[in-house]
Structures are given as structure tokens and as C-alpha cells.
N, C-alpha and C positions, 0 to 999 in steps of 0.2 A: 494581411499579413499577420502576423503573430505576436501576440502582444510580446515575447519577450524581443523579437528584431528589432519591435520599436521601441526596448526599455534602451538595449545595447544602442539600437543611433541616439539614440536620446542624450546619452551618457558621451559619447563620444562626443554631440556636434557637440557638449558642454565642455568637454575636456577642450576641443581645437579654441572655442570663444575663451575660455578663461584664459588659454593659450597663448591667445591672438593679444586679450588683455589687459594679460600678466605682462607681458614686455611693452607696453603701452604703458602700465601705469607705474610714475615716479615716484619712489619710497625716500624718508630720509634717512638711510643711510650709507656704510659704505662698508665695502670688504678689504682687511690685513691677508696681507701671507705669507710665504715669504721671500723676500727681497731678496738682492744680488750681495753675493758673500764673497771681498777683493782680497788677495792677500797685502799687506801694508807692505812687505817685503819685499815687494812683487811688482809689475807692472796693471794701469787702469784699461779699461778700454778697447782707448786709444794709443797703446801699447810705449804710455807713456812714465818712468819710476814716480811712483807714488811717494814715495820719499826724497827727496834727491840731496844730497849733500856739494858742499863750493871749499872748498880748502879743505881736502880732507878727503882720502880715501875709505870705500864702507867695507866690511869684513862680510867676507866672505859666508854664504847659510843655506845650511840644505831644508830647513823648516819651513814651517807656513805660520805664522801670525795673520791671521782673517779676519776684519775685520764682518758687520754681517745687521738687516736690514731688513727694514718691510716694507713688502707693497704697499702699498694703494691706488686701490681700487672709485672708482666714487660715479654717483650719478645712475645708481644701482635703480632695475627696475625690480620689479617683486617678482618672478621667476627668479633673475638674479642674483636676489636675496635670502632665493628658499634653495637654491642653490648653494649657495656658504655659508645657507646654515647649517646642512647635512652635513659639510664636506670637514671630517674632526684638521685640515690643518689651511683652513681658511677660519677666518673670526667676523663676524659682521656686526659691527658698530654703530649707534645714534653713531649720523655724518657730525655731528657741536661737539661730540669731543676729538676728530680731527680741524677741522673750519671752525672755533668759537663761535660761540653767536653776538654779533658787536665786530665782527672784526672779514673785511674780504677775503678773498683765496690769495691770493696779490702780498695782505700784509700779512697772513699762515707763515706764505713759502716766505716772504719777504726774512719772519724774521726768524725760518729756520735756519738760513745761512748764518744769519749772522751766529751764531745761537753754533753753527759750523764751523764754520770758522776762528769765534771765540773756543771753538773744542781746540784746533791744531795747535793756537799759538799756549796754552793751558797744558798739550801735552810736553810741546819741546820745551815748556820753561819745567816741566815737572820730570822731564827725563837729565834734562842738562845742572837736575837740580842734585839728581841720584846722579850724578857723575862730577858733585861738589864743583862746578862752574857757569856757579849765578852769584849774584852780589845785590846785597838790598838796596835800594834806593831811594827817599825821601822824596815826599811827590806832595805834599800841601803841610804847612804847619801853621797853622788859625794860630788867632791872635786872644786868649786867653786859654790857650795850652802848655802846660809846661816844658813844652817843650822849644812854646815861644823866646826869640829870643837867645836861641844855645843849638837853636837845630836849625838847615835852612834848608830849604827845595834845592835840588842835586846833588843833597847830601849823602854820601856810600855810608851806608855805619857795615862799621867792619864785627866790631866786640858788644858784650853787651855784663859790664863786669867781668870784664877779662876773662867771657867765651867767649870764642868766634863765632859768628850769625853771617851766613852764608843764604839761607834761605829762611821762607816763613816759617819750616816745623823749628831750625835756629833759635830763631827767635821766637816763638812761644813758646815752647818749649824753658827758655828763662823768662821769657814774661809769668807764667805762671808761677814758674819759685820767686818770683818776687814779691812780696810784698804791698799790696796800693799803701802810696804814701809815701814806702820806702824808698832813700835817696840811689838813684842806679850813677855807673859811669860808664857815659856812650863814647864811646870811639868810632871813629869819623871822621871818611877824606873828602877835605873842597881844594875842590883844580887840584887833584893832583898834590896837597899838603896833610897831613895828617893832622887830627888837631883830638884834644878830649869835651867831653861840657861834664856836666852832673846836674841830672834830671829826677826831678824827684818828683815819682809819675803818680798818676788817679788812679782811679777804680773804674777797669772796664768792665766789659765782658765775653766769650772768645762765645766760635763758631753756636758751642754745647746752651749759651746762654749761666755760662758757670760766671762766677768773675775770682777776676786779677787785675795784675797794675797794668797799665798802661805810658809810652812814652806820650800821646796825643800827639801823632803825626802818622800820615797816609804814606804809606813805600808801595810799592811796584818790585816785582822782580825782574831783574834785566838779564838779558848771555853774558859770561865771560870768554862763551869759547871762541877757542879757535880758528872757527869753522864755522857756517852755516852751515842752517838746514832749515825745507824748503819740504812745505807739505799741498804735491800740486794735486788735486785732485779732478780730473772733466766730468768726472758718473755726475747727476744729480741725488746726492745724499746731504739729506739735512739735518739736523740737529746735534745737539751734542754726546749723541750713546758710544764714538767711533774713536772715543779723549783713549781710554786705558790705551787699546792698539797699535796708538800712534804712536803713545810715549813708549811701548814696547820694540814698537821697529827699531824706530831711535834710537834704544839700548841696541838693538842689536847689532844694527850695525855701527856703534861703534864705541859697543862697554865694551869692558873686560872682559868680557863672556856669551859662553852660546847659551841663548836662553831656551833654543827652541829643545834638543838635542834631536834632529830631524825629524821631530812628531808637527801633526800635523792640526795648533791647535786652532780655533778663534772665541772670540769670546764679545763682547758690547761692557758700555757702566766708561760714563764722564769721568768726568778730570779734571783738579784745578791745580794751580800749582803747586800749593802743597803734595802733589800726592794722592788724595784721599778722592778715595771712586766713589760712585753714590751710584744707589740708581737705573732704571731706565725704563722704558714701553715695553711692547710686546715682547718681550722671553723666551715664551713659546713659542711662536714662529718664529724667532730667531736659531733655535734651537733646531729646529727640521733645519733654517737654513743651510746652516753648521752641519747637518748628520750627511743634509742629498750634494754637499758638498766635498767629503769623504775627509769634516773635522773626527779625529776622536778626542780631542782635549779640548772644556770650552771652559773660560773663566766668566765667573758669575756673580758681579755685582752680589754684599752679604746683603743687601737689601731687595735682591730679587728670589733668593732662597729658595722662600719658603711655597712661590707660584712657581720658580721649573722645576723644583725634587716634585711635583704631581703628578707629570708624566715625560719624566727624560726617553729622551729616542735612545734604541740601545741600541749602547758601542760606543755611548757617545758619556765616558770620565768628565760630568762638572765637580768645580775647585769651586772653589767660597772666596772670593776677597775682597780685600776693603781700601787697598792703599796700590799703593804703588809700588811698594818696596817686601808688601803680599806678596802681591802678582812673584815676583823677580824671586821669592823665595817659595812656593810654590811651582811655581818651574825647574825649581836648584834642583828643588824636594822629589816632582819627580823625575828629570835625571838620576838620581841618585836612587830610583830606589827607596826611596821612605815616604809615608801618612805625609797625606797631607787635608786641607779644609774642608771638607765635603760640603756639601747642598744634601 
């Protein structure tokens, strides 16, 4: 047998050994890929409407508002990890990025589920606030607060300094324009009866850490809508990143205008009750999922724009959004062939 043949046989045997060994050698990595993308205006994979209304007929639409997700493949062997590293539509990351150290898989799943539920609630309230169908309710008044003895839990704050406040944006704007230490007139409803209180504001900070006046009360946002909204999604989706698309889906079903204009719009982004849109993870993979499903427009949180713009899929227009109002304005601009913020 020639040396060349022996070398070839040895090489083949080494490759076989590597394949066998690699398929049994676990590595501390997980593979991420494009996940399911579901139309919030449609039904889930079980055929059930994702956004359900009670007490109101939903408006008809012929467009799409798809949420996007990332798939996770855990417990990789060496060969699977190598295939993932070579695939431009996959990402192999340290397993601890998905399952934090000191936290069990069950705890991680439970947290993702809680975040998903919170995102649904926040999306509903943000959408209803956009439609002026919310109220601000006092939840707590601590002793020592400037509002102690003047406001009480369950009071509905209706105005501050004569300016109507129906949501967190309204209240925040009034307080940002008020100097700490100034006395303001707070109009409220208690048990169905109207009242007013003079509150000398204290100094606090807003979400960005800037100084502003505060009333010293905890508040929550509640619906005043004459209908009920329920987000029902049986598919196993966790985390907060579907919030923006849920909120837009609600507006499309009950709002005064058609947001999609018949377009296939996809997107992502967590949302709070004020309508602020925050960044999420896995944006490159979500872009791929949207493109593969047929989307032509993708709503990108402003905080994800730099990452999304590095390698955008062909044929997918990236629209930058930082709030629910901004997203609605951008969709309206698309329908009117006007420029939109882009990544």
C-alpha cells in the first residue's frame, strides 16, 4: 500500500473520529435563529385570534402587523456549534447569555413568561392612552409625602393646574414644567365625587434622571374604554419584545385610521404604559424572520438601529421608532408617501 493511500485512509479515519467525537462533545453554547413571526391582526397557530375584543366590533384590515421572535436551540455539541458559526443566518452565543448563571432554566422561563404578560398589559394601556381611554389612579400615598392627607389611594387624578391629565405622558409633561416646591392644584375624583387639593410639590427625578417636581404619590394607569381587550397567544413566546406590535394591533382594530395601508409590516420593541419603545435583543435574526415571511417594512426601536443597519435584508425598509406615537406617525407617512425616520 502506497504512502499516499495510507495518508488518505488516516485522514478519513481522523475525520470520522472527529465527527463521532464532536457529536458527543457538549459545548457551553446555544444557537439563536429566526423564530416564528405572527400577525397580531390574525390568529395564532391554533387558529385563535391573537387580539380579542369584547363589547366592540373590530375594524377590518387587509394589512399585517407581525411580531417577530428568535428561536433558541440549547445543549449543542461541537459539530452543531461549528455549523451554527458558519451559518450567516444563525448566531452561536455563550449559553449564559440565555440562561444567566445562578438561575435555573425554569426560573428563566418563568421570568420570560412574566415579562411577556407585562408587555401585553403595557401594550393595551399604551394603545388605550393613545386613544384617550385611560385614567390615572392613585395607588399609594406615603406618610411624609407632600400629598399625604390631601390625596388618597383610589383617587382618580383628572387635572393638575387646570390641565387635563389622562395618562402618564400628560402627567409627566405638567410636572416637568413645574418647579419643585411650587404649589399646584390637583383635581381628582373620589368615590364619584369631584374635589381639589393644593399640593406643594417635592423634588424628584424622571426616567432619564433629570430633576422635576413630584406629587409624592404612586399612580397606576387604568382603562376607561367601553370595551375589553384580551391578548391571547398560546404559542410559546416569552420576553417583552412584542409590546409595540401588540399596541399597534390594538390601534388597528379599534382606532380611527388604517395604519397598515395594506402593507406587510413587521417589527419589535418593548413598550411601557407611556408609549415609550425600548430596544430588544436578536434584531438581526428578527429581520431575517420578517423578510422570510414576506414583510416589506420593519419597525426598529431607535436603540437597535445601529445594529439593524449593519446588514439589512434586501427589500426590507427599516423604520426607526422610539414611541407608539412615532410608530403611528411613521405608518401614516408611509401611506402618504412622505419620508420616514430610517436606520
